[in-house]
C-alpha positions, 0 to 999 in steps of 0.5 A: 567060492565056498558054499554058504547057507543062504538065509531069509530076512526073517531068519537073520532077524531071528539070529540078531533078535530084531524085527524083519523090517529092521533087517530089510532096512539095514540091507537097503542102507548097506549096513548088512551084506545082502545078495540080490538074487533078482529084481522083479516088477514089484520086489527084489528077492534077497538072501543073506549068506550065513557066513557074512552075517556071522562076520558082521556080528563078530565085527560088531562085537569087536567094536563094542569091546574096543569102546568099553 
C-alpha cells in the first residue's frame, strides 16, 4: 500500500469548505471514506487518507459535469 497523508476531520472540512460536524456526519453515513484507527470507551479515533478525499472530490466533480 502506498503511503498517504492522514488528515483530521478539521483538515478535511477545510479542504471541502464545510464544518467539521458535516465531515463527521458524512463519515458516519458512509459518504466519505474514513479510517477508524481505534474505538475507545467514549469515542473512536478517525482519520482520512488525503488520496481518498481527493478521489471523492474528483468523483463529485465528474458527476456534476455529467448533470450539466
